[in-house]
C-alpha positions in Angstrom: -23.6 13.2 10.9 -25.4 16.4 9.3 -23.0 18.9 8.2 -22.3 22.1 6.1 -19.3 21.4 4.7 -20.5 21.7 1.1 -21.7 25.1 1.8 -18.1 26.1 3.1 -16.5 23.8 0.1 -18.9 23.7 -2.9 -16.3 21.9 -5.2 -16.2 18.3 -6.0 -13.7 17.4 -3.3 -16.1 19.2 -0.7 -18.7 17.0 -1.7 -16.6 14.0 -1.4 -15.6 15.0 2.0 -19.3 16.1 3.0 -20.8 12.8 1.7 -18.3 10.8 4.0 -19.0 12.8 7.1 -22.7 12.7 6.7 -22.5 8.9 6.5 -21.1 8.6 9.9 -23.7 7.8 12.8 -21.3 7.7 15.8 -21.8 4.1 16.2 -18.1 3.3 17.5 -17.7 0.1 15.7 -14.6 1.5 14.0 -12.7 2.1 17.4 -11.5 -1.6 18.0 -10.3 -1.7 14.3 -8.4 1.2 14.5 -4.5 0.7 15.4 -3.9 4.0 16.9 -6.8 3.9 19.1 -5.8 0.4 20.2 -2.4 1.7 21.0 -3.3 5.3 22.4 -6.9 4.7 23.7 -7.8 8.3 22.8 -11.0 9.0 21.1 -9.6 11.6 19.0 -7.1 9.1 17.7 -10.0 6.9 16.5 -11.6 7.3 13.2 -15.0 8.6 14.8 -13.0 11.1 16.8 -10.9 12.4 13.6 -14.2 12.7 11.4 -15.6 15.1 14.0 -12.4 17.0 14.0 -12.3 17.2 10.0 -15.8 18.3 10.0 -15.4 21.0 12.5 -12.1 22.3 10.7 -13.8 22.1 7.2 -17.0 24.1 8.8 -14.6 26.6 10.2 -15.3 25.8 13.8 -11.8 24.6 14.8 -8.4 26.0 13.9 -6.6 23.6 11.5 -3.7 23.4 13.9 -5.7 22.0 16.7 -6.8 19.0 14.8 -3.4 18.0 12.8 -1.7 16.1 15.6 -4.7 13.6 15.7 -5.1 13.5 11.9 -1.3 13.0 11.4 -1.2 10.0 13.5 -3.8 8.3 11.4 -2.2 5.5 9.3 -4.8 5.7 6.4 -5.1 1.8 6.8 -8.8 2.1 6.4 -9.3 -1.0 8.6 -12.1 1.1 10.0 -13.8 0.9 6.6 -14.0 -2.8 6.8 -15.7 -2.5 10.2 -18.1 0.3 9.5 -21.7 -1.0 9.2 -22.8 2.3 7.8 -20.3 2.3 4.8 -18.4 5.4 5.8 -15.8 6.1 2.8 -13.1 7.1 5.6 -10.2 6.8 3.2 -11.8 9.2 0.6 -12.4 11.6 3.5 -9.0 11.6 5.0 -7.0 11.7 1.6 -9.3 14.5 0.4 -8.9 16.3 3.6 -5.0 16.0 3.5 -4.8 17.3 0.0 -7.1 20.4 0.9 -5.3 21.1 4.1 -1.6 20.5 3.3 -1.1 23.8 1.7 -2.3 25.7 4.6 0.0 24.1 7.0 3.3 25.4 8.4 5.8 22.6 9.1 9.3 22.6 10.8 12.3 22.8 8.3 13.3 19.3 8.9 10.2 17.8 8.4 9.5 19.8 5.1 12.9 18.7 3.9 12.3 15.0 4.8 8.8 15.0 3.2 10.4 16.6 0.1 13.1 14.1 -0.1 10.9 11.1 0.2 8.4 12.3 -2.6 11.3 13.2 -4.9 13.4 10.1 -4.5 10.7 7.3 -4.1 9.2 7.9 -7.8 12.6 7.6 -9.2 14.2 4.2 -8.7 17.6 5.4 -10.0 17.7 8.2 -7.6 16.5 6.1 -5.0 19.1 3.3 -5.5 21.8 5.9 -5.3 20.3 7.4 -2.0 19.9 3.8 -0.6 23.5 3.1 -1.2 24.6 6.2 0.4 22.1 5.7 3.3 23.8 2.2 4.1 27.3 4.1 4.9 25.4 6.7 7.3 23.5 3.9 9.3 26.1 3.6 11.8 25.8 7.3 12.6 21.8 7.1 12.8 21.6 7.5 16.5 23.6 10.8 16.3 21.0 12.3 13.9 17.6 13.9 14.6 14.4 11.4 14.5 13.2 12.7 11.3 16.5 11.7 9.6 16.9 8.5 11.7 13.8 7.0 10.7 14.4 6.4 7.0 17.8 5.0 7.8 16.7 2.6 9.8 14.3 0.9 7.2 17.2 0.6 4.7 18.4 -3.0 4.2 21.9 -4.0 5.1 22.5 -4.6 1.5 20.7 -2.8 -1.4 19.8 -5.9 -4.0 21.1 -5.7 -7.5 18.7 -4.3 -10.0 16.7 -6.8 -12.3 15.7 -4.9 -15.3 12.9 -6.4 -17.1 11.6 -6.2 -20.7 9.0 -4.0 -22.1 7.3 -7.4 -23.3 7.2 -10.8 -22.1 5.6 -13.2 -24.3 3.3 -16.1 -22.8 4.6 -19.5 -22.5 2.5 -22.2 -24.1 -1.1 -21.5 -25.3 -1.8 -17.7 -24.6 -4.5 -17.1 -22.0 -4.2 -13.4 -21.5 -2.5 -10.0 -21.9 -1.9 -7.8 -19.1 -0.1 -4.3 -18.5 1.9 -4.6 -15.3 2.7 -1.4 -12.9 6.0 -2.1 -11.8 6.1 0.4 -8.9 8.8 2.6 -7.6 10.5 1.7 -4.2 10.3 -2.0 -4.9 12.5 -1.9 -7.8 15.1 -1.0 -5.5 14.2 -2.6 -2.1 12.9 -5.8 -3.3 13.5 -6.3 -7.1 12.7 -9.7 -7.2 8.9 -9.2 -6.5 8.7 -7.9 -10.2 10.9 -10.6 -11.8 8.8 -13.3 -10.0 5.4 -11.9 -10.9 6.5 -11.7 -14.5 7.7 -15.4 -14.6 4.7 -16.6 -13.1 2.4 -14.8 -15.3 4.3 -15.8 -18.5 4.5 -19.3 -17.2 0.6 -19.4 -17.0 0.2 -18.1 -20.6 0.0 -14.5 -19.9 1.6 -11.7 -22.2 3.2 -8.9 -19.9 3.4 -5.5 -20.9 5.6 -3.0 -19.0 5.1 0.4 -20.5 8.5 2.2 -20.2 7.1 5.7 -19.8 4.9 4.9 -16.8 5.6 6.5 -13.6 4.8 6.3 -9.9 1.0 5.5 -9.0 0.9 8.7 -6.9 -0.2 6.8 -3.8 2.5 8.5 -1.6 1.8 12.0 -2.7 -2.0 11.5 -2.4 -1.8 10.3 1.0 0.4 12.7 2.2 -1.5 15.7 1.0 0.8 16.5 -2.0 -2.2 16.8 -4.2 -0.6 18.6 -7.0 2.2 16.0 -7.5 -0.5 13.3 -7.2 -2.4 14.6 -10.2 0.6 14.8 -12.1 1.6 11.5 -11.5 -1.8 10.1 -12.2 -2.3 12.1 -15.5 1.1 10.7 -16.5 -0.3 7.0 -16.1 -3.6 7.8 -17.8 -1.4 8.8 -20.9 0.5 5.6 -20.6 -1.7 2.8 -19.8 -4.2 1.7 -22.3 -6.9 -0.2 -20.8 -8.7 -1.1 -23.8 -5.4 -3.1 -24.9 -5.2 -5.6 -22.0 -7.3 -7.7 -20.0 -6.2 -6.0 -16.6 -3.9 -3.6 -15.3 -2.0 -5.8 -12.9 -0.3 -4.3 -9.6 1.7 -6.5 -7.1 1.8 -3.9 -4.6 -1.3 -3.5 -2.4 -0.8 0.4 -2.2 -0.1 0.8 -5.6 -3.1 -1.0 -6.5 -5.2 0.9 -4.1 -3.8 4.2 -5.5 -4.7 3.4 -9.0 -8.4 2.7 -8.0 -8.4 6.1 -6.0 -7.9 7.9 -9.4 -11.6 8.7 -9.6 -11.5 10.5 -6.3 -8.4 12.2 -6.7 -9.5 13.4 -10.2 -12.9 14.4 -9.2 -13.5 17.9 -10.3 -10.6 18.0 -12.6 -12.5 17.8 -15.9 -15.0 15.3 -17.7 -12.1 13.9 -19.8 -9.8 13.2 -16.9 -12.8 11.9 -14.6 -13.9 9.5 -17.4 -10.4 8.1 -18.1 -9.9 7.8 -14.1 -12.9 5.5 -13.9 -12.0 3.4 -16.9 -8.5 2.8 -15.8 -9.6 2.1 -12.2 -12.1 -0.6 -13.4 -9.3 -2.5 -15.1 -6.9 -2.5 -12.2 -6.5 -6.0 -10.5 -4.1 -7.1 -7.7 -1.9 -10.0 -8.9 -3.4 -12.5 -6.7 -6.9 -11.6 -8.0 -6.1 -12.2 -11.8 -4.0 -15.4 -10.9 -7.0 -16.8 -8.9 -9.3 -15.7 -11.7 -7.1 -17.5 -14.0 -7.0 -20.5 -11.8 -11.0 -20.6 -11.9 -11.0 -20.3 -15.9 -8.9 -23.5 -16.3 -6.4 -23.7 -13.6 -2.8 -22.9 -13.0 0.3 -24.8 -14.1 0.9 -27.3 -11.3 3.4 -26.6 -8.6 6.0 -28.9 -7.5 5.4 -30.2 -4.0 7.3 -28.7 -1.2 10.3 -31.1 -0.3 9.2 -30.9 3.2 6.1 -29.8 5.2 6.1 -25.8 5.1 4.2 -23.7 7.1 3.5 -20.0 5.5 1.9 -17.2 7.5 -0.2 -14.8 5.4 0.1 -11.2 6.5 -3.1 -9.0 5.3 -1.7 -5.9 3.6 -4.3 -3.0 4.7 -4.6 -1.8 1.2 -5.2 -5.1 -0.3 -7.8 -6.4 2.4 -9.3 -3.2 3.5 -9.1 -1.0 0.6 -9.5 -3.5 -2.3 -11.3 -6.2 -0.3 -8.9 -8.9 -1.3 -8.5 -11.5 1.3 -9.5 -14.9 -0.2 -7.6 -15.1 -3.2 -4.0 -14.8 -2.0 -4.9 -17.5 0.6 -6.4 -19.9 -2.2 -3.0 -19.5 -4.2 -1.1 -20.3 -1.0 -3.1 -23.4 -0.2 -2.8 -24.7 -3.8 0.9 -25.6 -3.3 1.3 -29.0 -2.3 2.9 -29.5 1.0 2.4 -26.1 2.4 0.2 -25.4 5.2 -1.4 -21.8 5.7 -1.4 -20.2 9.1 -3.4 -17.0 10.1 -1.5 -14.3 12.0 -3.1 -13.4 15.4 -4.6 -9.7 15.4 -4.2 -10.0 11.7 -6.4 -7.1 10.9 -4.3 -4.4 12.7 -1.9 -2.6 10.5 1.8 -3.5 10.6 2.6 0.2 11.0 4.2 0.8 7.4 1.5 2.6 5.9 3.4 4.2 3.1 5.6 7.1 4.7 4.1 6.7 8.0 7.0 4.8 9.5 9.1 7.8 8.5 6.7 10.6 9.9 5.6 8.5 12.9 8.4 6.3 13.6 7.5 5.4 17.3 3.9 4.6 16.7 4.9 2.6 13.6 7.5 0.9 15.7 5.1 -0.4 18.3 2.9 -1.6 15.6 5.7 -3.3 13.6 6.9 -5.0 16.9 3.5 -6.3 17.7 3.0 -7.6 14.2 6.4 -9.4 14.1 5.8 -10.8 17.5 2.3 -12.2 16.3 4.0 -13.8 13.2 6.5 -15.5 15.4 3.9 -16.8 17.6 2.3 -18.9 14.6 5.5 -20.8 14.2 5.7 -20.3 10.5 8.8 -20.9 8.3 7.7 -17.9 5.9 5.4 -15.0 6.2 3.9 -13.9 3.0 2.5 -10.5 2.1 1.4 -8.5 -1.0 3.1 -5.2 -0.5 6.5 -3.8 -0.4 6.0 -1.6 2.8 4.6 -4.4 4.7 7.8 -6.6 3.6 10.2 -4.0 4.7 8.4 -3.5 8.1 8.1 -7.3 8.8 11.7 -7.8 7.7 13.0 -5.1 9.8 10.9 -6.0 13.1 11.5 -9.6 12.8 15.3 -9.1 12.4 15.2 -7.2 15.8 13.7 -10.2 17.3 16.2 -12.4 15.9 13.7 -14.2 14.1 14.6 -16.7 11.0 11.0 -16.4 9.6 11.6 -15.5 6.0 9.5 -12.8 4.5 8.2 -13.0 0.7 5.8 -11.9 -1.7 2.9 -13.9 -2.8 4.2 -14.2 -6.1 7.9 -15.1 -4.8 6.2 -18.0 -3.0 4.6 -19.2 -6.2 7.8 -19.0 -8.1 9.8 -21.0 -5.6 7.2 -23.6 -5.9 7.3 -23.5 -9.8 11.4 -23.9 -9.4 11.2 -26.8 -6.8 13.1 -24.7 -4.3 10.3 -24.6 -1.3 
C-alpha cells in the first residue's frame, strides 16, 4: 500500500511504520485469522482495516480520535502475521503506532489511573503481591465497582500462592551441557511462582547451569504494547545492562509475551543510538523460549528420561499467540509433551485464535476478552483433556478463570510444570 508516512515522520519509527503499511496488498487473508473480526465482523476491526486507519492518521488525513476505538480493540496477537502471504510486519506497526500516538491521547480519569496502576505494579512483584492480597478482599464488592476497576479483580486467583524465591545461580546436575541466563518475569512470580521453579529444576536436571541476574527487571512488553514507550525504553535499557549475551548459550524465557518482548528490542530501540541498537540486536539473537532450548538439548543428546504416567493422560496444548505467531514456536512444545510416556497430545479446536488475555487487554477490553476466553475454554473442554498446557502466564490466568466459570476440572499447567511432574512421577 503506497504511503507518504516517511515524509510526515522521517525518524526510524516512521520508517518502520511506513515499511509495514507499504507491504500490505489488501488481500484479506488476515481477516479470518483476526479474533476481533471473527467476533465483531467489522472491516475496521480487522488488520487490513486497522492498517488503513493508521496510514490515514499518520498522513494527517484522519483525526486520531476517530481511529482509536478500532485500534484499541486490537489484541496485538499477531495472528494476522502468520496468515499474511505478503509478510506484513503488523506487530511492528501497531506497537510503533501506539508508542507514537499515546502521548497525543486524552483518556478518561479512571482509565488513566488503571493504566498507571497496572504499569506501576506489574513490574514490581513485591508491590503486585501486596496489591493482589488486598484485591482478594475487594473481590466480593467487584460488582459495585466501575468496569475499569472490576476487570482486574475478576482475574485475581482465589488465593495468592506463596513466593518461591530462586537463587541467582543453580548448578547443573551431572555432566554440564549448557549455561543459560533466565528471565524470571514479573506477574508470574506472584500469580504462578511454580512456573519458574519448575523451569529451573528441569534445566538443572538436564545438565544446564541457570543464572538469574538479581538486577534484571520487567521485559517492557506491557509498556511497549500499551504505548508507554518511555517506560518501555527504560526497562529495555536496564536489561541490556544486566544480561550478558556473551556469557551464556541462551537467554531463556518461559513466558511467551516476555520472550517476544525481548525479541522486539531492535524495533523498540531503532533510532535510539547506534550503541543501543547493536546491543538490542545482540540480546534478541540470544533469546530462546524454554521449549526451544529444551528441544534443542534433546536433539543434541536427549533429555533425562521421564517417568511414565501412572495412567493414560490426555493433554491439550494451547498455542500462546506470542509463542506461535510472534516467535513461530509450535513444534517444540508439542514434541516435549509427546516425549512423556503415557501422555496423548490433543489439539484445541480453533487453536490459532487468541484466548483474549493479550497482556493488559483483558483489563482494558474485558467484554471482548471475556467472549474470547469463554470460547477458548469451551474448546479446551471439548477435547476431553485432563490437562491443558501453555507457555504464557497471561494465557494460564485466562484459561484458569474461564474453565472455572464453566465448572471444568481441567487443570492448567505450564509446559515445564508438566515435564517437572513427569520427572517427579506425579502424572
